[in-house]
N, C-alpha and C positions, 0 to 999 in steps of 0.2 A: 450621518452615521453609516458606515459601510456594513456590508452583509455580515461579516464576522462579528463585529461589535453588536449588531442586533441579535445574533444567535446567542452570544455570550451574556447578554444583559440580564436575563432571568436567573442566571447562576453565577454572577460575579463574585458573591461572597463565598460560594462553594469552591470556585476556582482559586480564590486567594488561599483558602485552606489547603487545597490540593497542592498548589505551588510551594507553600511553606513546607509541606511534607516531602514533596518530590526533591526539592533542592538539598535536603539533608543528605541525599545519597551521592552528592557530587563534591564532597570534601573527604579527604582521607589522610591519615598520618603517613602513609607510604608516599614519598615524594614523587615517584614515577607515576603511580596510579593517580595521585592528586592532579598532576600535570595533565594527564590524559582526560580525566573527568572534567576538569575546568575547560579544556579545549572543546569537548563535546557539549558542555553546558552553553557555550557561546552560540551554538547553532539552535536557536530557539525557533521551533516550528509553530504551526497554528494550534497545536494541542488538540487536534481534531478527535483523537480517540478518547482522552479524558472528558472532553466536552460531551461526547456521545454517551459515555457512561453516566455522567452527572445529569444530563437531560433525561435520559431513559429512567433513571432512578426517580427524578422529580415528578415524572408522570404518574408514579404510583405511591409516592410517600416522601419522607424526609431523607436528607443525605446524612448518613451516619459515618463514624470513623471507619467502620468496615468498608463502606463504599469508597471512601477516600483512599484506603489502602489498596482496594481493587483497582482503582483508577491509576494509581502510581505503579502498581504491579504490571499492568498492561503497557503503560508507556515505557517503562524500563525494559520490558521484553521486546517491544518494538525497537528501542534504541540499540539493544544488544544485537538484534537481527541485522540492523543496518551496518554495524561495525563488522559483523561476520560476513555479510554480503560483499562489502568492499574488499575484504581479503580474498574471497573466492573469485571475484571479478577482477582483482588486481587494479582496482580503481584508485586514482590519485586524488579525486575530488568527490565531495558529497555536498550537493546543494550549494555550490559556490565556495565551499570551504575545504581545505586540505583534509583528506581522510586520515584516520588514526594510523593505519598501516603505512601511509606515506610519511606522516609526521614522525613516527617512531620506527616500528618494524612490524612485519607480519606476525612474528612471534609475540611481541608485546600486545598487539591488537587483539589476538586470539584471547589472551588472558584478560584484557580489559572487557571484551565481550562476555567472557565467562563470569567475570565479577558482576556485571550488570544483570546477567541472567540469574545469578545466585540471589542478588538483592531483590529481583522481581519475585522469586519464589518465596523469599522471607515475607514480603508484603502480602502475598497471596495467603500465607499461613495466618497472618494477623486478621484476616476476615473471619476466621474461626468457622468457616463453612466448607465442608469437604467437597461439595459440588463445584464451588468456585475454584478451589485448589485443583480439582480434576480438570476443569475447563481450561484453566491457564496452562497446566501441564500439557494438555492436548494441543493447545496453540503452539507451544514450543516444538512439539513433535511434528506438527503439520508444516511449520516453517522450514524445518530441516528436510522434510519430505518434498516440499515444493522446490527447494534448491536442488535436490538430487534429481527430481523429475526434469528440471530445466537442463541439467547436465546430461541426463539420459537422452534427451532429444537431439543432442549434438551428433549422435551416430545415425540418426534417422535420415532416409533419403526423401522424406516428404515433409511438408509443412501443413499442419492441421489446426483448425480452430479449436477442436476439442482439447488438444494438448495445451494450447495457449490458455484456455479457460481453466483447465485443471491446475496449471501452475499458479495463476493469479488467485484462484480460490484458496490455495494453500499459503501463498506468500503475502497476499494483501487482504483479501476479503475476510479471512478468518480473524484478523485483528479487529476489524470493524464489527463483525457479527458477534464476537465474544464480548467486546466492550459494551455493546448495547444490551446483550442478554444478561450479563452479570449485574449490570446496574438495576435492571428490572427485577432480577431474582432477589437481590439483597434488599430491595425496597418492598418486597412482599407481593409481587405480581404473581398471578396464577400461571399454570403451565401454558395455556393458550396465549396469554399476553407475552410471556417470555419467548415463545416461538415466533410471534409476530415481530418482536424486537430483534430477535436473532436474524430473521429473514430480511428485515429492514436494513440491518447492518451489513449483511452479506451482499445485498443488491447495491448498497451504497459503495461498498468496497470494490465491487466489480466495475461500477461506473467510474470510480475514482482512478483505478488503474488504466482503464481505457483512455480517460482524459489525459493522464500522465503520458501515455504512449503517443497520443495525438500531439501533445506539446513538444515532443522531441522533434517533430517536423517543422516547428516554428523557430526553435532555437532561441527562445527568449533569454535575455541576459539574466533576468531574475531567477530563471530556472537553473542557471549555472552549467548548462551544457549546450553545445552547438547542435544544429540540425544533423540528424543521422548518427548521433552519438550512440544510440542503442545498437545500431548495426556495427559500429566500430568495436563494440564490446561483444559482438557475435550474437546479438539478440534480434529475433524477428518478431515483431509485434503485430497486432490485429490489422492495421492499415496495409502493411506489406503482405501479410498472409492472404488477405482478401484479393489483392491485385495479382499475386502469383497464381493462386488457384483459379482465378478468372481466366488467365491465359491458358493454364493447363486444361481447363474444361473446353475452351475454344479449340485448342489443339486436338483434343480427343474427338471432337465433333467435326474436325476438318474445316473449321470456320476461318482459320488463319493458316498461312503457309508454314510448313514444318521447318523451313530453313531460316525463319525469323529467330533473332536472339532469344534464347529461352531464359526467362527470369528465374526459374527454379534452379538452374545451374549457378547463377549468380548468388542466389539465396543460400545455397549449400556452401559456397565459398565464404560468404559472410558468416555463416554459422561456425565454420572452421577457423574463422579469423584470418583467412587467406586473401580476402578481397582487397583490392587497392582502393585508394580514395576515389579514383575515377569510377571504378565499378560500383562502389557504394552510392556515389552520386547518380549513376545511371539507374540503380534500383529505386532510390528515393524519388527521382523524377518520374519514373514509370508508375510508381505507387500513387503519386499525386495525380498524374494524368488519367489513371484508371479509376479515379474516384475512391481511393482507399480511405481518405480522411472522411469523406461523406458517409461511407459505409460504417466506419467506426463511430461516427457521431450518432447515427441512427441506432446502433447497438447500445451506446452509452445512454441515450434517451430512453430506450426500452427498459433498461435496468433501473433508471431513475424513476420511471413511472411505476414499476413494480414495487420499489421502495415506498413510494407515496401511498400505494394501495394498502400497505401493511398498517398504516396509521389510522385507518378507518375503525380499528378496534378500540382506539383510545378516546377518552373524554377530551373535548376541546379545551385547550388551556394555552397560556403563554409558552409553555414548554413544548406542546405539540406544534405551535407556530414556529418555534425555533428549529424543531426537527424538520419541518417543511423547508425552511430557509436553508437548512444544512444541505438538503438535496440540491437546491439551486446553486449553492456555493460550490459543491463538488463538480457540477457540470459546466460551470461558467468560469472557474478559476483559471488564471493565466500564469500561475507559478506553483 
């Protein structure tokens, strides 16, 4: 039995109920919308966020219909954000599948994303809990904020780790943290327990994104993107940021010659989407040679450890075992 199957085992019946509810949102009488929704439906992921909500809830009580609606709400919000991200990034592919904006048009994709967002909010209302509705609305706000923060950095003449972490907290970690928190909240956890689950989810989300950025350097087929794809889209992630700043620090201390090729100049060209394939390859190679992946791995493991520490507040059970396995899955996944 693989890691994901072991994680899912204690909540298999809950997941069946979740899936039955979730799939109802992927049919529609409007032919164009139905076509788009069925296309998205084919891209079945690992369902990591609903798994997190259900496991979190099971640590404190039973899984109610309100919890199932919250799980569906978060996953639809996540799906809507992916559709919108592909439009902003002008991406043709999403995890090895043609993006909605490429399949149809950017105009149609915006409306499909808006539809999914509206359905997400309707499911949040069915929890009949104003705190959950507010939390999910806040996620939607932060997802937009993160995308705008990422666009804002395009005009900066520096590459900074703080800016990188600010973006991934808004675009990735908030989905994990809220998924974990609302499961606990709706199952009756107290405020201290809810905060522990929120932090667990946040640290998991940060580790998840760092791992995703590391995988871009391996170019695995299952990932659906070649090595250096992030740079082709104008994105500078943690491995490259570390390597670039390492050189900048050495230059400021006079430890290397000032006439050496400056990676920051290349990085800024990448960010403006003006770098050639050869220049991107140069920056990728430099990043690898300077230990960018090793540094990113150490950061990922740090956040994974922080996530595991949050579980000390919970009573030992098959559900907490799955939450620990969840951490291992995030840091060891290869797609």
